[in-house]
C-alpha positions, 0 to 999 in steps of 0.5 A, spaced: 231 069 574 229 076 574 230 080 581 224 085 581 224 088 587 225 088 594 222 092 600 219 092 607 214 097 610 217 103 613 214 109 617 207 107 620 207 100 617 214 099 621 211 101 627 205 097 626 209 091 625 213 092 631 207 093 635 204 086 633 210 083 635 209 085 642 202 083 642 200 089 646 192 092 646 190 097 641 190 102 647 197 101 648 202 105 643 210 104 642 214 111 642 216 113 635 223 114 638 224 107 640 225 103 634 227 105 627 227 101 621 230 101 614 231 097 609 235 096 602 236 091 597 242 086 599 247 082 594 254 080 596 260 083 593 263 080 587 269 076 589 274 079 584 274 085 589 276 081 594 283 079 591 286 086 593 293 083 591 291 083 584 292 088 579 284 089 578 281 091 571 274 093 571 272 092 563 266 094 560 264 092 553 260 096 548 257 095 542 257 101 536 251 104 539 254 105 546 250 099 549 253 094 554 254 087 552 253 082 557 253 074 557 261 074 555 265 069 559 273 069 561 275 065 555 272 071 551 278 075 553 285 076 552 289 081 557 296 083 556 301 086 561 306 090 557 305 086 551 306 079 554 299 075 555 297 074 562 293 069 565 287 071 569 287 069 576 280 072 578 274 073 574 267 075 575 261 079 572 258 085 576 250 086 574 248 093 574 241 095 575 241 102 573 235 106 576 237 112 571 234 107 566 227 110 567 230 118 567 227 122 562 232 123 556 233 130 553 232 131 546 237 128 541 239 123 547 240 115 545 235 111 549 238 106 554 238 099 552 231 096 553 230 091 558 231 085 553 238 087 552 240 086 559 242 080 563 236 076 566 237 078 573 237 086 571 233 090 575 232 097 573 228 099 580 235 098 585 237 105 587 244 107 587 249 112 591 252 117 587 257 122 589 257 128 585 263 132 585 264 139 583 271 141 581 270 148 583 278 149 583 279 148 576 272 150 573 271 157 571 265 161 574 262 161 567 263 153 566 261 152 573 254 156 572 252 151 566 254 145 570 250 147 575 244 148 571 245 141 567 246 138 574 239 140 577 235 136 572 240 130 573 239 131 581 231 131 580 230 125 576 236 121 580 232 122 587 225 121 584 228 114 582 230 113 589 238 114 588 242 117 594 246 123 592 251 127 596 255 133 594 262 134 594 267 140 592 274 139 590 276 145 595 271 144 601 270 136 601 263 134 603 258 139 602 252 135 603 252 127 605 248 122 602 240 123 602 234 122 597 231 129 599 231 133 593 230 140 596 236 139 600 241 136 594 239 142 590 240 147 595 247 144 596 249 144 589 246 151 588 251 154 593 257 151 589 262 157 587 268 157 583 274 157 588 280 158 583 287 157 586 291 160 581 291 164 575 290 161 568 295 166 565 300 164 571 304 169 575 306 174 571 302 178 565 309 178 561 312 173 560 305 170 560 307 162 562 301 158 563 301 152 567 301 147 561 307 151 559 310 151 565 310 144 566 313 143 559 319 147 561 320 144 567 320 137 564 325 140 559 321 142 553 326 146 549 321 149 544 317 152 549 323 155 553 325 158 547 318 161 546 317 164 553 325 167 553 323 170 546 317 173 550 321 175 556 325 179 551 320 183 548 317 184 555 324 187 558 326 191 551 333 191 554 339 190 551 340 182 553 336 180 547 337 179 540 331 181 536 325 177 538 330 173 542 331 169 536 337 164 535 344 168 535 349 164 531 354 168 534 352 167 541 355 161 545 356 159 553 362 163 553 359 170 551 354 169 557 348 168 552 344 162 551 343 159 544 337 163 542 341 170 543 338 172 550 342 173 556 342 167 561 339 171 566 333 172 562 333 164 561 334 163 569 328 168 570 323 164 565 325 158 568 324 160 575 317 163 573 315 156 570 318 152 576 313 157 581 307 157 576 308 149 576 308 148 583 302 152 584 298 148 579 301 142 582 299 143 589 292 145 586 292 138 582 294 135 588 288 138 592 283 136 587 286 128 587 285 128 594 278 131 594 276 125 589 280 120 594 275 123 600 269 122 596 271 115 594 272 114 602 265 116 603 262 112 598 265 106 601 260 106 606 254 106 601 251 099 601 250 097 594 251 101 587 256 106 587 258 112 582 262 118 582 260 123 577 266 128 576 264 135 573 271 139 571 274 143 566 280 139 567 287 139 571 294 138 569 296 131 573 303 130 570 308 127 575 302 125 579 301 118 576 301 114 583 296 118 586 291 117 580 293 110 580 291 109 587 284 112 586 283 107 580 285 101 585 280 104 590 275 105 585 275 098 582 276 095 589 270 098 592 266 097 586 265 105 584 264 107 577 267 114 575 264 118 570 267 125 568 264 131 564 268 136 561 265 143 563 268 146 558 264 143 552 266 145 545 272 149 546 274 154 541 280 158 543 284 163 538 291 165 539 293 170 544 290 172 551 283 172 553 279 178 552 278 179 560 285 177 562 290 183 563 296 184 559 302 188 558 302 193 551 307 188 548 306 185 541 307 177 543 313 174 539 312 170 533 315 164 537 309 165 542 304 165 537 306 159 534 307 155 540 299 157 542 297 155 535 301 148 535 300 146 543 292 147 543 290 140 542 296 137 547 294 142 552 287 140 552 288 133 552 293 134 558 287 137 562 282 132 560 287 126 561 285 124 568 278 125 567 279 120 561 283 115 565 278 115 571 272 113 566 276 108 562 279 105 568 273 104 572 267 102 567 265 109 566 264 114 561 267 121 559 263 126 556 267 132 552 267 136 547 259 138 547 255 144 550 249 140 551 251 138 558 244 136 560 245 130 555 252 129 558 249 128 565 243 124 562 249 119 558 253 119 564 247 117 569 246 111 565 250 105 568 253 099 564 248 093 565 254 089 566 261 089 568 267 084 567 271 084 573 278 081 572 285 080 576 292 078 575 298 078 579 302 085 579 309 085 577 314 088 582 319 092 578 317 099 580 315 101 572 309 103 569 306 097 565 301 098 559 295 094 559 291 091 553 284 088 554 282 084 547 276 080 545 278 073 542 273 074 537 274 080 532 267 084 533 265 091 532 264 092 539 269 096 543 272 095 550 273 100 556 279 098 561 284 101 565 290 103 560 296 101 565 298 100 572 304 102 576 308 096 579 311 096 586 318 096 587 317 090 592 312 084 593 305 086 596 305 085 604 301 078 605 294 080 608 288 076 610 282 076 606 277 080 610 270 078 609 264 081 612 261 075 617 254 077 615 255 076 608 259 069 609 253 067 612 248 069 607 252 066 602 254 060 606 249 053 607 251 051 614 246 052 619 248 057 625 244 058 632 247 063 636 240 066 636 234 063 637 230 065 631 224 062 627 221 064 620 215 063 616 214 065 609 208 066 604 207 068 597 202 073 594 200 076 588 204 082 585 204 085 578 204 080 572 210 075 571 212 075 578 210 073 585 211 076 592 214 072 597 213 075 604 218 073 610 217 074 617 222 072 622 221 072 629 227 073 634 227 071 641 231 076 645 233 072 651 240 071 649 241 078 646 245 083 650 243 090 650 247 096 652 244 101 657 244 109 655 240 113 660 234 109 661 234 106 654 236 099 652 240 100 645 241 094 640 241 093 633 238 087 629 239 086 622 235 081 618 237 078 611 233 074 606 236 071 600 234 067 594 238 062 590 237 058 584 237 051 585 244 051 582 247 056 587 246 062 583 244 069 586 237 071 585 235 076 590 236 079 597 233 084 602 236 087 608 232 090 614 235 093 620 232 095 626 235 100 631 232 099 638 232 104 644 227 101 648 224 104 654 224 100 661 217 097 660 218 096 653 224 092 654 221 088 659 215 086 655 220 085 649 224 080 653 218 076 654 215 076 647 221 077 642 221 081 636 219 080 628 222 083 622 218 082 616 221 083 609 218 082 602 222 079 595 219 078 588 221 073 583 218 069 578 215 062 580 220 057 581 224 053 585 229 056 590 233 056 596 231 061 601 237 063 606 235 067 612 240 070 617 239 075 623 245 078 626 245 083 633 250 088 633 253 088 640 256 081 640 256 079 633 251 073 634 247 070 628 242 065 626 242 062 619 237 057 616 236 055 609 230 051 606 228 049 599 221 053 597 217 053 591 214 060 589 207 057 585 204 060 579 199 065 579 
């Protein structure tokens, strides 16, 4: 079945709905501050995300044109853990409904797949919650300016499609909470500025030790250490070095010199500078990862589709593998797709110092020049490794090595049509395990999945499964009558190919508790309507929430007449099971009913 659209009347329509439920005359009015009605699509979370003690994989299969491949089953996949085949303990399919499918594409962009490429229950109208994270710590001012220009178009079109967007920075956390107000989002994004925590050149102009070079020295890369010692010798110009610090075959440890002919004091100085430089860079990377984690925490409160879009020039994350793995685990568990945009674009760099960087009037050593040439590729890969890993592991995409950042935001904004969620029990040896996911049948399709995980050194603590009681009732079939609620439904005509089903649910308030706040009676009531196919498959759902703050006279009247929630679903003609659940927030009392219905042909 195709889930087309869900909705409920808001604003003045909602006020008219409640007034009708009160049965008051046209001369009487209901104060706007007494009731607030909100509505959004409802669907149960994929079951695999509840398997919190499993290694969770979020796998996207794409064809050669980059389109998500749907319709696969558990038997189509093979999963290997450090080379050993693993049986899957959990498997489910998460069907996405990317509103970005209607975004106007930039020139040269590959259009998103046609609706026919999506699974039957694909719905391009459902909105998403997008956390737009600007890495202002690690992105230079020029790069950030270009990113902000490209982000403007993405924000305008995402908001037009009904998405809720929040703005975060790595230096300051949340700048603007989730909203559909395009003016507010654009204003918040415009205020983002670069806030670097460290100089790209390191702590001193000579020897120039970048964060990447410092990390290599700290982990014991002798070639990098030798090149920087040679550069230090050129800087000092003292008698402690031979030539450019090149190897001195006659020098040894007893002479007080290092094997490259430099005084050990020079070597110690370079190692100390490298250590301080790396500690500074590592602290900035820790702050960056913590900010991404905070953005994920905020997305946890989002009701449905979730995406985190990270724009960054890249940051070093060596020795921070555990922190990255925690982010991936949470993203997969919460159903968040992380996509990354490399703000550097097409990056070209010549050996030597950048033009705008202060320098000593010292000719760089030959070994330093060779090092810069040979390490450029590895350094850029190291800067991008976290962004690539986040995207690969959560079903997102990584846009890099391209100056068309407008195209980048467009491509990243198109969520995959379907994602395969898998899980297997983790190892307990405290080691890093590489993961390989394959298709049993050889095709030209390629897979995105997390590359590995860090096994804990001891078993996971046993924790009970936490399931939202409302969701348990929606997906269940048993009748429940803590509350007295009755429902009626009526079909109507909509666009060709579908029928609208209007559901009215009346709730008796005699058995509902209210909290006193001043002269008001406060309560929240949730109404959920869901359609299931005859074989139990999910088709469509919508949720309406009424926040009540009733005046004494209104409360007295409603206590006698009750309230009515109205919801609407659209689905093709056919047979369905309709499930209606009502929950009040004070005591958690619920009503749950099911009935077999048929939506007639037009």
